[in-house]
C-alpha positions in Angstrom: -15.4 119.5 113.6 -17.5 121.5 116.1 -15.6 124.4 117.8 -16.9 125.2 121.2 -16.7 128.7 122.7 -16.6 129.4 126.4 -18.6 132.5 127.3 -18.0 134.2 130.6 -19.7 137.2 132.3 -17.8 139.3 134.7 -19.0 142.4 136.6 -17.2 145.6 136.0 -16.0 145.9 139.6 -14.0 142.7 139.1 -12.6 143.5 135.7 -9.4 145.5 135.1 -10.4 149.0 134.2 -7.6 149.6 131.6 -8.6 146.4 129.8 -12.3 147.5 129.9 -11.4 150.9 128.4 -9.4 149.2 125.6 -12.6 147.2 124.8 -14.7 150.4 124.7 -12.3 152.0 122.3 -12.4 148.9 120.0 -16.2 148.7 120.1 -16.7 152.5 119.3 -13.7 152.8 116.9 -16.0 153.6 113.9 -18.8 155.2 115.9 -20.0 158.6 114.6 -19.4 160.2 118.0 -15.8 160.0 119.3 -15.6 157.9 122.5 -12.2 158.0 124.3 -12.6 157.4 128.0 -9.4 157.4 130.0 -9.2 156.2 133.6 -9.9 159.6 135.1 -12.7 160.6 132.7 -14.4 157.3 133.1 -14.3 157.5 136.9 -15.7 161.0 136.7 -18.5 159.9 134.3 -19.2 157.0 136.6 -19.6 159.1 139.7 -21.6 161.8 137.9 -24.0 159.4 136.3 -24.4 156.9 139.1 -22.8 154.0 137.3 -23.3 150.7 139.2 -20.1 148.8 138.7 -21.6 145.6 140.3 -24.5 145.8 137.8 -22.3 146.5 134.7 -20.7 143.6 132.8 -18.0 142.5 130.4 -18.7 139.5 128.3 -15.7 137.3 127.4 -15.3 134.5 124.8 -12.5 132.1 125.4 -11.0 134.7 127.8 -11.1 137.6 125.4 -13.5 140.6 126.1 -16.0 140.8 123.2 -18.9 143.0 124.6 -20.0 145.1 127.6 -22.8 147.0 129.2 -22.6 149.8 131.6 -25.7 150.6 133.8 -26.7 153.3 136.1 -29.1 153.1 139.0 -31.0 155.9 140.9 -33.5 154.3 143.2 -36.1 152.6 141.0 -34.8 154.1 137.8 -32.1 152.6 135.6 -30.1 153.8 132.6 -27.9 152.0 130.1 -25.0 154.3 129.8 -23.1 152.4 127.1 -23.3 149.0 125.5 -21.6 147.3 122.5 -19.9 144.3 121.0 -16.8 144.0 118.9 -17.1 144.0 115.1 -16.7 140.2 114.8 -19.6 139.6 117.2 -22.2 141.8 115.4 -25.1 139.7 114.2 -24.1 136.7 116.5 -26.8 137.3 119.1 -24.3 138.5 121.7 -25.8 142.0 121.9 -29.2 140.3 122.6 -27.7 138.2 125.4 -25.9 141.2 126.9 -29.1 143.3 127.0 -31.2 140.5 128.4 -28.7 139.9 131.1 -28.5 143.6 132.0 -32.3 144.0 132.1 -32.7 140.9 134.3 -30.2 142.2 136.8 -31.9 145.6 136.9 -35.2 143.8 137.6 -33.5 142.1 140.6 -32.5 145.6 141.7 -36.2 146.7 141.7 -35.6 149.1 138.8 -39.0 149.9 137.3 -38.0 151.9 134.3 -34.8 151.8 132.1 -33.8 154.6 129.8 -31.0 154.9 127.2 -29.9 157.3 124.4 -29.0 156.3 120.9 -28.1 158.3 117.9 -31.1 158.9 115.6 -28.9 158.0 112.6 -27.9 154.6 114.0 -31.0 152.8 112.5 -29.8 149.3 113.3 -29.4 150.1 117.0 -32.8 151.8 117.1 -34.5 148.8 115.6 -32.7 146.5 118.0 -34.0 148.4 121.0 -37.5 148.7 119.6 -37.5 144.9 119.1 -36.6 144.6 122.7 -39.6 146.7 123.9 -38.0 150.2 124.1 -40.0 153.1 122.9 -38.8 156.6 121.8 -40.0 159.2 124.3 -38.3 162.3 122.9 -35.3 163.7 121.0 -32.1 165.1 122.6 -30.4 167.7 120.4 -26.9 168.9 120.5 -26.3 172.5 119.6 -23.4 174.7 118.6 -23.0 178.5 118.2 -20.1 180.5 117.0 -19.5 183.3 119.5 -18.2 186.6 118.2 -15.7 188.5 120.3 -17.4 190.6 123.0 -16.0 193.6 124.8 -18.7 193.8 127.6 -18.0 192.0 130.9 -20.6 189.8 132.5 -21.0 189.5 136.2 -20.5 185.9 137.0 -19.4 184.8 140.5 -18.0 181.4 141.4 -20.5 179.1 143.1 -20.1 175.8 144.9 -21.8 172.6 143.9 -24.2 172.7 146.8 -25.6 176.1 145.8 -25.8 174.9 142.1 -27.7 171.8 143.3 -30.2 173.8 145.3 -30.7 176.3 142.5 -31.2 173.7 139.8 -33.8 172.0 142.0 -35.7 175.3 142.3 -35.4 176.0 138.6 -36.6 172.5 137.6 -39.8 173.3 139.6 -40.3 177.0 138.8 -39.5 176.6 135.1 -41.3 173.3 134.6 -38.1 171.8 133.2 -38.0 168.4 131.6 -34.5 167.3 132.5 -32.6 164.3 131.1 -30.4 162.1 133.3 -27.3 164.1 132.6 -28.9 167.4 133.7 -30.7 166.3 136.8 -29.8 168.2 140.0 -28.3 165.1 141.5 -26.0 164.8 138.5 -24.7 168.3 139.0 -24.2 167.6 142.7 -22.2 164.4 141.9 -20.1 166.3 139.4 -18.4 168.3 142.1 -15.0 169.5 141.0 -15.4 168.4 137.3 -16.9 171.6 135.9 -16.8 175.3 136.5 -19.8 176.7 138.3 -21.0 180.2 138.7 -24.1 182.4 139.5 -25.2 185.6 138.0 -28.0 188.2 138.1 -30.1 189.6 135.3 -31.8 192.5 137.0 -33.3 191.0 140.1 -33.4 187.5 138.7 -30.7 185.0 139.7 -29.4 182.3 137.5 -26.7 179.6 137.4 -24.2 178.3 134.9 -22.2 175.0 134.8 -19.6 174.7 132.0 -16.4 173.2 130.8 -14.1 173.3 127.7 -12.2 171.1 125.3 -9.4 172.1 123.0 -12.0 173.0 120.3 -14.8 174.7 122.1 -16.5 175.7 125.3 -19.6 173.8 126.4 -22.5 174.4 128.6 -23.5 171.6 130.9 -26.6 173.5 132.1 -27.7 177.0 132.8 -31.0 178.5 133.8 -32.6 181.4 135.7 -33.8 180.1 139.0 -37.4 181.6 139.0 -38.2 183.7 136.0 -38.5 181.9 132.7 -38.8 185.2 130.8 -35.1 185.9 131.2 -34.0 182.4 129.9 -33.0 183.7 126.5 -30.9 186.5 128.0 -29.4 184.1 130.5 -28.3 181.7 127.8 -26.9 184.4 125.6 -24.7 186.0 128.2 -23.6 182.5 129.4 -22.4 181.5 126.0 -20.6 184.8 125.6 -19.0 184.6 129.0 -17.7 181.0 128.7 -16.3 181.7 125.1 -14.5 184.8 126.5 -13.3 183.2 129.7 -12.1 179.9 128.0 -10.8 181.8 124.9 -12.9 179.6 122.5 -14.7 180.6 119.3 -17.7 178.4 119.8 -20.1 177.1 122.4 -21.9 173.7 122.4 -24.7 172.3 124.5 -25.1 168.5 124.3 -28.2 166.4 124.5 -30.9 169.0 125.2 -34.4 167.5 125.5 -36.7 168.8 122.9 -39.4 169.5 125.6 -37.1 171.4 128.0 -37.1 175.3 128.1 -33.3 175.2 127.4 -34.0 173.7 124.0 -36.5 176.5 123.1 -34.0 179.1 124.3 -31.1 177.6 122.3 -33.2 177.7 119.1 -34.2 181.4 119.8 -30.6 182.3 120.5 -29.2 181.2 117.2 -27.7 177.9 118.2 -27.9 175.3 115.4 -28.5 171.6 115.7 -25.6 169.3 114.8 -26.7 166.0 116.2 -29.8 164.2 117.5 -30.2 161.4 119.9 -33.3 159.5 120.7 -34.2 159.0 124.4 -35.8 155.5 124.7 -37.4 153.8 127.7 -38.6 150.4 128.8 -40.9 149.7 131.7 -39.8 146.6 133.6 -42.8 146.6 136.0 
């Protein structure tokens, strides 16, 4: 007897968000990096990273969700934010159909280049994307540093997201930064209200800091001097000390730092150690 399966594709903007989040948890249940979006955190991530709900999709088999893809669009650039299939569908060709569908939709949206990030240790996923034309362009390293107690006080003053956006734009030019999607000035602008933001001075040089915290550690989203690259090391060091002190955490992390960005070099010089590496991959559609 031949059993026929009915496959259906629904855009994320017409699919119940709670049901989608349950699918994400199931797909990433055994993933090396913990993924646990709730409704609020997903909405914040979606706004911050320019997720396109109408160009993101859930795949269903006989009415049950079995795979998904979340895409982001910024003008003629696209990004696959997340993608996966349930365990029972691995090796079935579903992931191939999901990716092909997403790329075709992005072509219709005039996207010229698509990027994504994948853990370097996930060899199967890396081979899958290479087979589909993606090429590795650089590594993104996650760092951590244990911060000893400090008695000195650092002069950080609260800043609003518009000032942070303007300063990050200036820093990206002045310091020749090589930013990834999650650190672009527009990302910081769209994150309004999600993170803490401050400015500081090192002598006459001005800098900015964007950070947050979890129950385990404080984390730097981005920090940089605005004009003078020579004070980057000092800027990062006092930023790590400040957020560990203000958040009462013993360690500071920085996630997904591009290997060719000045922040990466400064993190290595400041005693941060690598704990995880992702590959940034890209595909040119046109």
